[in-house]
C-alpha positions as CSV (number, residue, x, y, z in Angstrom):
1,M,-83.7,-102.4,-3.5
2,Y,-82.5,-100.1,-0.7
3,D,-85.0,-97.2,-1.3
4,W,-86.0,-97.6,2.4
5,I,-82.7,-96.0,3.3
6,E,-83.5,-92.8,1.4
7,R,-87.0,-92.7,3.0
8,L,-85.4,-93.2,6.5
9,A,-83.0,-90.3,5.9
10,E,-85.9,-88.1,5.0
11,L,-87.8,-89.1,8.1
12,H,-84.7,-88.5,10.2
13,R,-84.3,-85.0,8.9
14,N,-88.0,-84.3,9.8
15,N,-87.7,-86.1,13.2
16,I,-90.4,-88.6,12.3
17,P,-90.2,-92.1,13.9
18,A,-90.6,-95.3,11.9
19,A,-90.2,-99.0,12.5
20,L,-87.8,-101.2,10.5
21,V,-88.9,-104.8,9.9
22,T,-86.0,-107.2,9.1
23,L,-86.2,-110.9,8.3
24,I,-83.4,-112.3,10.5
25,R,-84.0,-116.1,9.8
26,T,-86.0,-118.2,7.4
27,N,-86.6,-121.9,7.1
28,G,-88.2,-123.7,4.2
29,S,-90.0,-122.0,1.3
30,T,-90.3,-118.2,1.9
31,P,-90.9,-115.3,-0.4
32,R,-87.9,-113.4,0.9
33,K,-84.6,-114.4,2.5
34,P,-82.8,-113.1,5.6
35,G,-81.9,-109.5,5.4
36,A,-85.1,-108.4,3.6
37,K,-86.3,-105.1,5.1
38,M,-89.5,-103.0,5.2
39,L,-89.8,-99.5,6.7
40,V,-93.2,-98.9,8.3
41,E,-94.5,-95.5,9.3
42,S,-97.2,-94.7,11.9
43,D,-100.0,-94.4,9.3
44,G,-99.1,-97.8,7.8
45,A,-97.2,-96.4,4.8
46,I,-94.3,-98.8,3.8
47,T,-91.1,-98.6,1.9
48,G,-89.6,-101.9,0.8
49,T,-91.1,-105.4,1.3
50,I,-90.6,-108.6,3.3
51,G,-92.6,-110.6,0.7
52,G,-96.2,-109.4,0.6
53,G,-99.3,-111.4,1.5
54,S,-100.9,-111.8,4.9
55,L,-97.5,-112.0,6.6
56,E,-96.6,-108.5,5.4
57,K,-100.0,-107.2,6.3
58,N,-99.8,-108.6,9.9
59,L,-96.2,-107.3,10.3
60,I,-97.3,-103.8,9.2
61,A,-99.9,-103.8,12.0
62,K,-97.4,-105.2,14.5
63,A,-94.8,-102.5,13.5
64,Q,-97.4,-99.8,14.1
65,T,-98.0,-101.2,17.6
66,V,-94.2,-101.3,18.2
67,L,-94.1,-97.6,17.2
68,S,-96.9,-96.8,19.5
69,N,-95.2,-98.6,22.5
70,Q,-91.7,-97.5,21.5
71,E,-90.4,-101.0,22.3
72,N,-88.5,-103.3,19.8
73,S,-90.0,-106.7,19.2
74,A,-88.9,-110.1,17.7
75,S,-91.4,-112.7,16.5
76,L,-91.6,-116.1,14.8
77,H,-94.1,-116.7,12.0
78,N,-95.3,-120.0,10.4
79,L,-96.4,-119.0,6.9
80,A,-98.9,-121.8,6.6
81,E,-100.6,-120.4,9.7
82,E,-100.5,-117.0,8.1
83,G,-102.5,-118.3,5.2
84,Q,-99.7,-118.4,2.7
85,Q,-99.1,-121.5,0.5
86,C,-95.3,-121.5,0.6
87,G,-95.5,-122.8,4.2
88,G,-92.0,-121.8,5.5
89,V,-91.1,-120.2,8.7
90,V,-89.6,-116.7,9.2
91,E,-88.2,-114.9,12.2
92,C,-88.3,-111.1,12.1
93,F,-87.1,-108.2,14.2
94,I,-88.9,-104.9,14.4
95,E,-86.9,-101.9,15.7
96,V,-88.0,-98.3,16.4
97,L,-85.9,-95.7,14.5
98,N,-85.9,-92.0,15.2
99,G,-87.8,-92.9,18.4
100,G,-85.3,-91.9,21.1
101,P,-85.9,-89.2,23.7
102,Q,-86.7,-85.8,22.4
103,L,-85.5,-82.7,24.4
104,Y,-87.1,-79.4,23.7
105,L,-85.1,-76.4,25.0
106,F,-87.1,-73.2,25.2
107,G,-84.5,-70.4,25.2
108,A,-81.2,-70.2,23.3
109,G,-79.3,-68.1,25.8
110,H,-76.1,-69.1,27.6
111,V,-77.7,-72.0,29.5
112,G,-79.6,-73.3,26.4
113,L,-76.5,-73.3,24.3
114,A,-74.5,-75.0,27.1
115,V,-77.1,-77.7,27.4
116,C,-76.9,-78.3,23.6
117,R,-73.1,-78.7,23.9
118,V,-73.2,-81.0,26.9
119,L,-75.9,-83.4,25.6
120,A,-74.6,-83.5,22.0
121,G,-73.7,-87.1,21.3
122,T,-76.1,-88.6,23.8
123,D,-79.4,-90.4,23.1
124,F,-81.3,-87.1,23.2
125,R,-82.5,-85.5,20.0
126,I,-82.3,-81.8,20.8
127,H,-84.6,-79.1,19.7
128,L,-83.7,-75.4,20.4
129,I,-86.6,-73.0,20.3
130,D,-86.1,-69.2,20.4
131,D,-87.6,-66.1,18.6
132,R,-84.1,-64.6,18.3
133,I,-82.7,-65.9,15.0
134,E,-79.2,-64.6,15.9
135,Q,-79.1,-66.9,18.9
136,L,-80.1,-69.9,16.8
137,R,-77.4,-69.1,14.3
138,S,-74.7,-69.0,17.0
139,P,-71.6,-71.1,16.1
140,E,-72.0,-72.7,19.5
141,V,-75.1,-74.6,18.4
142,P,-74.0,-78.2,17.4
143,S,-74.9,-79.2,13.9
144,Q,-77.2,-82.0,15.0
145,V,-79.5,-79.7,17.0
146,L,-82.9,-78.8,15.3
147,C,-83.7,-75.1,15.6
148,H,-87.2,-73.6,15.6
149,Q,-87.6,-69.8,15.5
150,D,-91.4,-69.1,16.1
151,M,-91.6,-69.9,19.8
152,E,-95.3,-69.0,20.2
153,T,-96.5,-71.1,17.2
154,F,-94.2,-74.0,18.2
155,S,-95.4,-74.1,21.8
156,T,-99.1,-73.7,20.8
157,D,-98.8,-76.6,18.3
158,F,-96.6,-78.7,20.6
159,V,-98.2,-82.1,21.3
160,G,-95.7,-84.0,23.5
161,N,-95.9,-87.4,25.0
162,D,-95.2,-88.9,28.4
163,K,-92.8,-91.6,27.2
164,N,-89.9,-89.8,25.6
165,C,-90.6,-86.1,25.5
166,Y,-88.6,-83.8,27.8
167,V,-88.9,-80.0,28.1
168,A,-86.7,-77.4,29.8
169,I,-87.6,-73.7,29.9
170,F,-85.0,-70.9,30.3
171,T,-86.0,-68.0,28.2
172,H,-84.8,-64.4,28.5
173,S,-88.1,-63.3,30.1
174,H,-89.8,-64.3,33.3
175,E,-93.2,-63.5,31.7
176,L,-92.4,-65.8,28.8
177,D,-91.2,-68.5,31.2
178,Y,-94.6,-68.2,33.0
179,A,-96.6,-68.4,29.8
180,L,-94.8,-71.5,28.6
181,V,-95.1,-73.3,32.0
182,Q,-98.8,-72.5,32.1
183,Q,-99.3,-73.9,28.6
184,L,-97.0,-76.9,28.7
185,A,-97.9,-78.1,32.2
186,R,-101.2,-79.4,30.6
187,K,-99.3,-81.4,28.0
188,P,-98.2,-85.1,28.4
189,L,-94.5,-84.9,29.1
190,R,-91.8,-87.1,30.7
191,Y,-90.2,-84.1,32.2
192,L,-90.9,-80.4,32.4
193,G,-88.2,-78.3,34.0
194,L,-88.0,-74.6,34.7
195,I,-84.8,-72.7,35.6
196,G,-85.0,-70.5,38.6
197,S,-84.6,-70.2,42.4
198,Q,-86.9,-71.7,45.0
199,S,-88.2,-68.3,45.8
200,K,-89.0,-67.7,42.1
201,W,-90.8,-71.0,41.9
202,K,-92.8,-70.3,45.2
203,R,-94.2,-67.1,43.7
204,M,-94.9,-68.6,40.3
205,R,-96.5,-71.7,41.8
206,Q,-99.1,-69.7,43.6
207,Q,-99.8,-67.6,40.6
208,L,-100.3,-70.8,38.5
209,L,-102.7,-72.1,41.1
210,D,-104.6,-68.8,41.0
211,D,-104.7,-69.0,37.2
212,G,-106.3,-72.5,37.2
213,L,-103.5,-75.1,37.2
214,S,-104.2,-78.1,39.4
215,E,-101.9,-79.5,42.1
216,K,-101.4,-82.6,39.9
217,E,-100.3,-80.4,37.0
218,L,-98.0,-78.4,39.2
219,G,-96.5,-81.6,40.5
220,R,-95.2,-82.4,37.1
221,I,-92.9,-79.3,37.1
222,T,-89.3,-79.4,38.3
223,C,-88.0,-76.1,39.6
224,P,-85.1,-75.5,40.2
225,I,-83.7,-77.9,37.6
226,G,-80.7,-80.1,37.8
227,R,-78.4,-81.0,40.7
228,K,-76.9,-78.5,43.1
229,I,-73.4,-78.3,41.7
230,G,-73.0,-74.6,40.7
231,N,-74.6,-71.6,39.1
232,G,-72.6,-70.9,35.9
233,P,-74.2,-71.8,32.5
234,T,-72.0,-74.8,32.0
235,E,-72.5,-76.1,35.5
236,V,-76.3,-75.7,35.2
237,A,-76.1,-77.5,31.9
238,I,-74.1,-80.4,33.3
239,S,-76.5,-80.6,36.3
240,L,-79.5,-80.7,34.0
241,A,-77.9,-83.2,31.7
242,A,-77.3,-85.5,34.7
243,E,-80.9,-85.2,35.8
244,L,-82.3,-85.9,32.3
245,L,-80.0,-88.9,31.6
246,D,-80.8,-90.3,35.0
247,I,-84.5,-90.1,34.2
248,H,-84.0,-91.5,30.7
249,H,-81.9,-94.5,31.7
250,N,-83.1,-95.3,35.2
251,S,-86.7,-94.2,35.8
């Protein structure tokens, strides 16, 4: 009866969003009662049922739209109008799960670890990417952070989206910083930030232009990152966290 819970836990572990359809009110003859649930994935795969028939088919399609838009939705359905003989009325709520903002931190040095600590417990699902396995195994990494070791493969395969995908770059190498900015500036992102001074950014900006990035792509990059409140790792992390939370909640 509750097999959708196990599937949701599996999707959560793998950071895959899904939509949960719940019947919240029924009136008259209906195949399921309030509380019935169905988990819908982006490809239309389902776990659980809200009663089958044309109503379920239509709600699967609606749930896929909700997933695409990342916006919860409530709706009322007359089963007779849906082509079902029972003829009752159902009200349903579709909510996006695992669909919150995703933060990808390239670099697990002092600042990267501090950002993980500062943003732990917020809406952000945090991914920490670094080739140095000893950094990813640091006891300072909160348990809920997802760690990825192969930085080159991860950045190459990285898709991103401009609704809930945030990236901050602070690796141990200026050359690696540059390569990541050059690659990720062409991806759809809500935020792309690079640690560094204004002079560092001035030099890098001109080089990126010379290497083919457009002014529009460069305009998506934030450097320096965060607010001007200090230079220590924890201060930088707090300033970046404030910037990201402001964008997430207010932009």
